[in-house]
C-alpha positions in Angstrom: 15.9 27.9 12.1 14.8 24.4 13.0 15.8 21.5 10.7 13.1 19.3 9.2 13.9 16.7 11.8 13.6 19.0 14.7 10.4 20.7 13.4 8.9 17.3 12.6 9.6 16.0 16.1 8.3 19.1 17.7 5.1 19.0 15.7 4.8 15.3 16.3 5.2 15.7 20.1 2.5 18.5 20.0 0.2 16.3 17.9 0.7 13.3 20.1 0.3 15.3 23.3 -2.9 16.9 22.0 -4.4 13.5 20.9 -3.4 11.9 24.2 -4.9 14.8 26.2 -8.1 14.6 24.1 -8.3 10.9 24.5 -7.6 10.9 28.2 -10.3 13.5 28.6 -12.9 11.7 26.6 -11.8 8.0 26.7 -14.5 7.1 29.2 -17.1 8.7 27.0 -16.1 6.6 24.0 -15.4 3.2 25.7 -16.9 1.4 28.6 -14.1 -1.1 29.0 -10.7 0.0 30.3 -8.9 -2.5 28.0 -10.1 -0.6 25.0 -8.9 2.7 26.5 -5.5 1.0 27.1 -5.4 -0.4 23.6 -5.9 3.1 22.1 -3.2 4.5 24.4 -0.8 1.8 23.2 -1.8 2.6 19.6 -0.9 6.3 20.2 2.5 5.3 21.6 3.1 2.9 18.7 2.2 5.5 16.1 4.5 8.0 17.8 7.4 5.7 17.9 6.8 4.5 14.3 6.7 8.1 13.0 9.9 9.0 14.9 11.5 6.0 13.3 10.4 7.0 9.8 11.5 10.5 10.3 14.9 9.4 11.6 15.4 7.1 8.6 14.3 9.6 6.0 16.3 12.5 7.5 19.5 10.5 7.9 19.3 8.6 4.6 17.5 11.4 2.7 20.6 13.4 2.1 21.9 10.7 -0.3 18.6 9.9 -1.9 16.9 11.6 -4.9 13.5 13.0 -4.4 11.9 10.1 -6.2 13.7 7.6 -3.9 12.7 9.6 -0.9 9.0 9.5 -1.9 9.2 5.7 -2.6 10.8 5.0 0.7 8.2 7.2 2.4 5.4 5.3 0.6 7.0 2.0 1.6 6.9 3.1 5.2 3.2 4.0 4.9 2.5 0.6 3.5 4.3 -0.9 6.4 2.2 1.2 8.7 -1.0 -0.1 7.2 0.2 -3.7 7.8 1.3 -2.8 11.4 -2.2 -1.3 12.0 -4.0 -4.3 10.6 -1.8 -6.6 12.9 -2.6 -4.3 15.8 -6.3 -4.5 15.2 -6.2 -8.3 14.7 -4.3 -8.8 18.0 -6.9 -6.6 19.7 -9.7 -8.5 18.1 -8.3 -11.9 19.1 -7.2 -11.1 22.6 -9.6 -8.4 24.0 -12.8 -8.9 21.9 -14.5 -5.9 23.6 -16.0 -3.0 21.8 -14.2 -4.0 18.6 -16.2 -1.7 16.2 -15.6 1.4 18.4 -12.0 0.5 18.8 -11.5 0.0 15.1 -13.2 3.3 14.3 -11.1 5.3 16.8 -8.0 3.5 15.6 -8.9 4.4 12.0 -9.4 8.1 12.9 -6.0 8.2 14.6 -4.4 6.5 11.6 -5.9 9.1 9.3 -4.8 12.0 11.5 -1.2 10.7 11.5 -1.4 10.0 7.7 -2.5 13.6 7.0 0.4 14.8 9.3 2.9 12.6 7.4 1.7 13.8 4.0 2.1 17.4 5.1 5.6 16.7 6.4 6.6 15.0 3.1 5.2 17.8 1.0 6.9 20.5 3.0 10.2 18.6 3.0 10.1 18.1 -0.8 9.1 21.7 -1.4 12.1 22.9 0.7 14.4 20.4 -1.1 13.2 21.8 -4.5 13.9 25.4 -3.3 17.4 24.4 -2.3 18.0 22.6 -5.6 16.8 25.7 -7.6 19.0 28.0 -5.5 22.0 25.7 -6.1 21.3 25.7 -9.9 21.0 29.5 -9.9 24.3 29.8 -8.0 26.0 27.3 -10.4 24.9 29.2 -13.5 25.9 32.5 -11.9 29.4 31.1 -11.0 29.7 29.8 -14.6 29.0 33.2 -16.1 31.3 34.9 -13.7 34.1 32.5 -14.6 33.3 32.8 -18.3 33.5 36.7 -18.2 36.9 36.5 -16.6 38.2 34.0 -19.1 36.9 35.9 -22.1 38.4 39.2 -20.9 41.7 37.5 -20.3 41.7 35.8 -23.7 40.9 39.0 -25.6 
């Protein structure tokens, strides 16, 4: 069975490959200027690298964090992604200045797709962590009663 990290990377590669193929196939239909097409291509690469970085951090540090801390870190990364996106659009607006409204719209759509993907990842991860926690609690209670039965029969 694949770990969260491996599943997430696999799904992220598939998502990024699909979006890249879709964009390469229809980029000329959306934009007239090649610089806008290049900008969205760079945005896809930045989103992919950012998501891999977030995943790496959460999966390596997540083993020592509580669920609440994990969610807070995840939301902090999402806020960072918003600022990164705004900076990316601002740089595009000041340097390229071509087809800005279309670029911002396509960029926003990509951002929302990755946001939905991230949210599904976090929900699945926390659901699995909750299952593991419940299984550990059941095992601990079961072990307690097993040990109690042995002690009581020995004492009597």
